[in-house]
N, C-alpha and C positions, 0 to 999 in steps of 0.2 A: 468423526475420529477426525484429527485433525492430522494433513498430510506433510510430508514433506514440502511443500510449494508455501506453505501457511503461513510461519512463520519466514520467512522468506529477510523481508525486512534486519530482525533483529539476526537472525542469524549471518546475512551481508559483514553486520557490523562484529559479530563475533570475529568472521576471515579477515577483516580487516586491520582488527587488531592482532588477533596470527601472522599477520606479514610487517607488525613492528617489532618482531625479536630481529631483524636483520640488524646486527653489528659488524664495524669492522672484525674483519680476518687477523687471529694472533697465528693462524698455519694451523697447521694438521699435531694436535698435540693428543699426547693418551689421557684420560680419565684423573689418574690421581695430581695434574701438571693442570688440567685445565680445576680442579677442585681448589691444588692453592692457588691458580690463580683468582677465586673468588675471592680471597680477603687479600684482592692489592687495593692500593689506596687511589689506583687510578681507576677511574669509572670506566674507561669505555672497555677496561682488558675485563672488568667483570660484565659489562655488556655482550663482550664475544664471549667469553669464556661460557658464563651462561646460554647463550646463542649453541656454543658447540656440542656443549652439553646435550643439549636438548637435539642433534644431530644426530648423534653417535646413540640415540635412542638404548632401549634393553642393553646396550651394552655398559649405557653408564651408570646403573642402578645404584653403583654404592657413592652416588654422590647425591642420591634422595637428602640426606643428613644435611647436607649443606646446600641444598635448593633448599628446602623448605626456611630451615635461618635466609635467604636469599631473597626471600618475599618480606620481609620483612627491610630494606636496602632501601636508605633514603631516597634513591633514583629511582624513577618511575618506567622505566625500560628495565633496567634490571630486575626489577621484582616483577613484569607483563615477561620477558625472556622467562624467568623462574617457569610462571605457572606455566608457561606453553612447556618447557624441558620435562615437569612431573608427567606433562600426560603423556609427549614420544616415550617415555621412558616405562611411563605402563607398569609401572611396581605395584605388588600390591599392599603397599605399605599403608597401615590405616592412618599414620602419623602422618603420612603425606596428603589422606583426601581429608583429614581434619585441617589439614595447613590448607589447603585450596579451596576447603570449603570457606573456612577465618577470609579470606583475601576475595572472596563475595562483598565483604563489608569496605574493601579499599577505595582508595578516595577519589583514585584514575580509574576511568571505565574501562583502557585495556588489560588493565590489572583483573578485575572484573569477570572481561568478559573472558581472556584465555585462561580464565582460572575456570570458570563454567564450561569453557573450551575439552579441558584435561577431564573436567567432571564427568563430563556425556562420552570421551573417550573411552573411561572405562568402564563402562557399561550398566548393564544391570547389579552389580554386586555392589552399587555406588548408590541404589532406591533407601536403604533403612536408613542411614547416614540424612541421604536429602527429608526425607517423611518427618524424622527430625527438625530437620533446618526449618522445616514450614510451619514453624509457631518459634523462630526464635527472634529473641527481642528486637535484631534490626532489621527494619526493612527491607533493604539491597542483599539482606540475606536471602528475606525469604524471597526475594524476586527472585534472584541468578535460582534458587533450592526451584520454584513451582518448574522456570524455564527451564534447568536442567533433567528434570524427574518429567517433563511431557516432551522431551526429546528425543528421554530415555525410553519409556513409556505410553510412547502416544496412545494408546490403547486404552488408557485409563485416564481422560482427559478429569472425571471429574473430582478424582483426589485432588486434584490441587485449586480447581476454579474456586471452592470457598475464600483459599489464599489470595488468590489474585482478587477477587470482590475485596474484600477486608483495603486490599492496598490501592485498589482505585482514590478510597480517600484520605490517603498517606501525604504528607510535607513537601516531600521530596519529590518536584517534575517529571525526574527522569521515570521512580515509579507510578506514577500516576498512567501516563502516557505506555512505557513499555506494559503496563499491568491490561492496558485496555487493548493494547496491539496482540497481544496473545491470546486477551480472551476471542478477539475479533477473528485470529486463527482456527482459534476451536470452535467458531460457527456456533452453529443453532444447539448444539452439546453445551453451551455456556447460557441461555434463554435465561434464563432466571437471574440477571447478572443487568439486564434489560433497563429495571427499576434505577439501580448504580449509574448503569450508562448516562442514562437522562437525565439524573442528576449532575454529571460532569461534562454536560451540554453547555454549564451554565461557567468551567472553569474561566479565569481568569489568563491561565495561558492558552495563548489559539491552538497550539502543535499538540495539548492535551485536547481542546474537544473536536479539533478535526482529528482525533484516536478514536475519540470518542462515538461520533459521529460512524466512521470507517466502521468502525465496531457492531456497531446498529444495523449497518448496511449485509455485513456477514450474516448476520440472525434471522432476516430474510423478512416474509411476514409472522413472526413472530414480534416483530419491530412495531408492530401496528401505532402502539401508543404511544411512540415515541411523535407521531408525525405530528402534531402542531407545532409540538417545540421545533421541528425536521424547518417544520413553511418558515418561521422565524428566523433561521440562521439563511437561508436564500436571500434575504432582504439586503440593502445597498450599503447597509450601516456596518455587516461584515466584510473580514478579507476576501478574497479573490480566492483564495482556497479550500476558505473554512464554503464559501458559497457553493461551489465545483462539490464539494463534497458532501456536504446536505443533499443536493440535487441528487447525485448520483444512486447517496444513500433512498430515499427518495421512489427512486424507480428502482430498484432493490427489492422496498417493501411492497415494491407494485400491487397494493390495494387503498382506495380510496380517492381515485381521481380527482375526481371534483374535488378535492378539499385541497389537493397542493399543483396541480400543473398548471390552475392561472399563475400560481405565484409563481414559479418553474418558468413561464414566461415571461415572466419582469423581467427577465436575465439579459434578454435580447437586447433590453432597451440602451443607451451608448452606455460605453464604463470602459474606465485608465484602462482594462486588459479583456482583450478578447478572448484570452482563457475561458473569462466567465461565459460569455455564449455558449463559444465552442459546447463546453461545460452544460450547456441548458441542450443544446443541438446533441448533444450524446448520449441526456439522460433521456429525450423524450423519442428518443430511436429505441433505447434500451424499452422501453414502457410499447411502441408498436399500432399498431392499429387502435388503441385508445385512446394516445394524443393525435392521434388526425381530425377526430372535430376543433378540438381546442385550438389547431394549426389552422384550423380552415377559417375558423375566425379572427384568426392574428392578420391574415393576406388583405384583411380589410384596411393594415396598420399606413398614412401615413410618412411615416420612419424607413428611407431605404436601408438600412440596419438590418430594422426589426424585418422586410417583410423577407431581405436574404437568404438571414438563417433559417426565417418559420421557413423557408424553401428550401433550404438547405437539408431541413430535416426533413422534408416528407420527400426529397428523393430517395435520403437514406432507406427511407420505412421503405418506399419501393411501393409496390404493387399492394400494400393493405393503404396504399395512400387515394387508390380509385376515387373514392368522393370528393377529393378534391377537385378530381378531372375538371368541373366546369369555370371552377374560380381561377386554376391555370389556363386554361384555355381564355378570361378574359383579362387575367395579369400580362398576358402576351404584348397586349395596345398601350404598358407603363412608360412610362416616358425616358426611363432607363434603363438603358441596355444593359448592364451588369443583370439587373432584375429583368427580362429578358431572356436574358441567356442563362439562368438562371433553374428559369420558368422551363423552358425548351428540355434540361435535363431533368427535369424531373418529370415531366412527361412521358420523354423516353425511357425511366428508370418503372414507369410505373406499369406503361409495357401497352395499355390500351391505344388497338387498332380500330376505334369505330370512326366511321364519317365527321365529326366534327374534330378531332383530335387532326385526323390528317390533314382536313384543310386545313386546319387552324395553322401547324407546319406547314405546311404549301404557303401560305399567305406569309410566314418568316424566313423563308426564301428571298424574301421580296426587302428583306430589314436591309435601313443604311449602315447599319455595321458589317462589314464581312463577318467577323468573327458570328457572330447570330446567326449568318443565312447560312456561314460554312456546319453551325451546328445544327442548324434548320435541316439541313440536309442530310447531315450525319443520320440523325433521329429517325426519321424520314424510311432511310436506307434501311436502320435496324429494325422498324412495324413493321416493314413492308415484307423484308423476308424471314422475321418470325423468331422464334425465339432458339439459337444456335443446339443444334445436333449434341448426343453425346461425346 
């Protein structure tokens, strides 16, 4: 069952859209005067009137017919304001509800989002109309109907999953992207859509591919069949965002480590964006202990950057990296002081106070770099004192 946070990105866009209703003030006016202003040739007046009618809330219920008409205004802000105002008025007019649902097909996303927000505010009474709209001819109407229904009745995601699944192959980029986003928000309950999400990994729009990747991650272990395609997406021919999303999702699936961890480790290689290496570190840390043997193998790399990121990963994994201790001790003799410093931090995070570790850290207190000396001193103090009390 999706939680209120599941669709936070989509909802944040709704909230942004609702903020766009702000317009120049025309002073405090009564409803009748504001209704008259909706007929003004001055677009600023129409914008302000729709905004103030929304601020009046239920007291402006008499303005519903004119606001419905304003949904067809040539000005996008007037239309967006009108959609928002109809929600704030909270009238029970079926005519207004039908008009708002029709606005799901508006050419501008601010109008569509404000209209769906207003429908959501109306609550469960909208479910029958939204159910009818799930099979509307327009893909945008189906998309926003599915989203609104899910927000009103999150306990019943099964009702919208078939609609969203079909929309993954829609022509519009927004429809494909947002459908994948919503399905990811639903999570494992939408696991039946995994084959379609895998197909979407080949979409020619990068943001759509990334959203499909993240949706698969939300499915967890059920997305195991996507591992081969995700491995391909961590390759250097992909965008940084795609590589990071694929690594994150592979870690979320948390299976078949021998297949994909070696591929994620290639992300440690020099890259135009350090976010790629950081993304690989985060993914491996999420895996934890199963990643340690693979990271130990990387400690033999000659590239300083690769060594640093591998050591950082072992540090963040912490005590479960104990198997790496002998290799880390040897790494304290590396020519690069940054490697030596990172290695001391790793040994401190692992927390073993064996004789070999203590001797190695004692020797590091004589390092040629003061920062390494200090780090070794602090690590020895922590290990000598043992874990802090409660």
